[in-house]
C-alpha positions in Angstrom: 22.2 8.2 12.0 24.4 5.4 13.2 25.8 2.7 10.9 25.6 -0.8 12.3 26.9 -2.8 9.3 28.1 -2.1 5.8 29.2 -4.5 3.0 29.1 -4.5 -0.7 25.6 -6.0 -0.5 23.8 -4.2 2.3 23.9 -1.4 4.8 22.2 -1.5 8.2 21.6 1.8 10.0 19.6 3.1 12.9 18.2 6.5 14.0 18.0 6.3 17.8 16.0 9.5 18.1 13.2 8.2 15.8 13.6 4.5 16.9 13.9 3.6 13.2 15.9 0.9 11.5 17.1 1.2 7.9 17.9 -1.7 5.7 19.5 -1.0 2.3 20.0 -3.9 -0.1 22.5 -3.7 -3.0 23.1 -5.8 -6.1 22.7 -9.5 -6.8 22.9 -11.9 -3.8 23.7 -15.2 -5.6 23.5 -17.2 -2.4 24.2 -16.8 1.3 28.0 -17.1 0.9 28.1 -13.5 -0.4 26.3 -12.3 2.8 27.7 -14.6 5.5 27.1 -12.1 8.4 23.8 -10.7 7.2 21.5 -12.5 9.7 23.8 -11.7 12.7 24.2 -8.1 11.6 20.4 -7.8 11.4 20.1 -9.3 14.9 22.7 -6.8 16.2 20.7 -3.9 14.7 17.3 -5.3 16.0 18.8 -5.7 19.5 19.6 -2.0 19.6 16.0 -1.0 18.8 13.2 -0.4 21.3 9.8 -2.2 20.9 7.6 -0.1 18.6 10.4 0.8 16.2 9.7 1.6 12.6 11.6 0.2 9.7 12.5 1.3 6.2 13.8 -1.3 3.7 15.3 0.2 0.5 15.2 -2.5 -2.2 15.6 -0.2 -5.2 19.2 -1.5 -5.9 18.5 -5.2 -5.2 18.5 -7.6 -8.1 16.0 -10.4 -8.1 17.1 -12.8 -5.4 17.2 -16.6 -5.5 15.0 -18.8 -3.3 17.6 -19.3 -0.5 17.9 -15.5 -0.1 14.1 -15.1 -0.1 14.2 -17.7 2.8 16.9 -15.7 4.5 14.7 -12.5 4.2 11.8 -14.5 5.8 14.1 -15.5 8.7 15.1 -11.9 9.3 11.4 -10.7 9.0 10.4 -13.2 11.8 13.1 -11.6 14.0 11.8 -8.2 13.1 8.3 -9.1 14.2 9.7 -10.7 17.4 11.6 -7.5 18.3 8.4 -5.5 18.1 8.3 -3.5 14.8 5.3 -1.2 14.7 5.5 0.0 11.0 7.5 -1.4 8.1 7.9 0.3 4.7 9.6 -1.1 1.6 10.8 0.9 -1.3 10.9 -1.3 -4.4 10.6 -0.5 -8.0 11.2 -3.8 -9.7 8.2 -6.1 -10.2 10.4 -9.2 -10.0 12.0 -8.1 -6.7 8.5 -7.2 -5.4 7.2 -10.7 -6.2 10.1 -12.2 -4.2 9.9 -9.9 -1.2 6.1 -10.4 -1.2 6.7 -14.2 -1.0 9.0 -13.6 2.0 6.5 -11.3 3.7 3.7 -13.8 3.1 5.7 -16.5 4.7 6.7 -14.4 7.8 3.4 -12.6 8.2 5.1 -9.2 8.5 2.8 -6.3 7.9 4.3 -3.7 5.5 3.5 -1.1 3.0 5.3 -0.7 -0.3 6.4 2.6 -1.9 8.2 3.5 -5.1 10.2 6.3 -3.4 12.0 6.9 -0.1 10.3 10.3 0.6 6.8 8.9 0.6 7.9 5.9 2.7 9.5 8.2 5.3 6.4 10.4 5.4 4.2 7.4 6.0 6.5 6.1 8.8 6.5 9.5 10.5 2.6 9.6 10.7 
């Protein structure tokens, strides 16, 4: 596993052998000023992936984001689609976070499946 970016608010990693991207979200993102490099870091990660890659987004430690962050997630999801994701799994256990990320997914059109634990999400991505 190779780390592409790490801050107090997110970690972006990739597994080249599995052609898999890992997004981990942490804490409360009050606005884009706390994650000024997030979009560019995501593009850096996505540019290192081959078309047909899979993605795991771990949202278990994310607090309910405000609208500008939901919009930022939508922008990143559009880039994920453009780069050729084949399967996307989200691990989320907060209903409020789920509602926000569903809004973002509806806006971008990304196809995903949600899980309540990482193990089940990884098993699904491996099939």
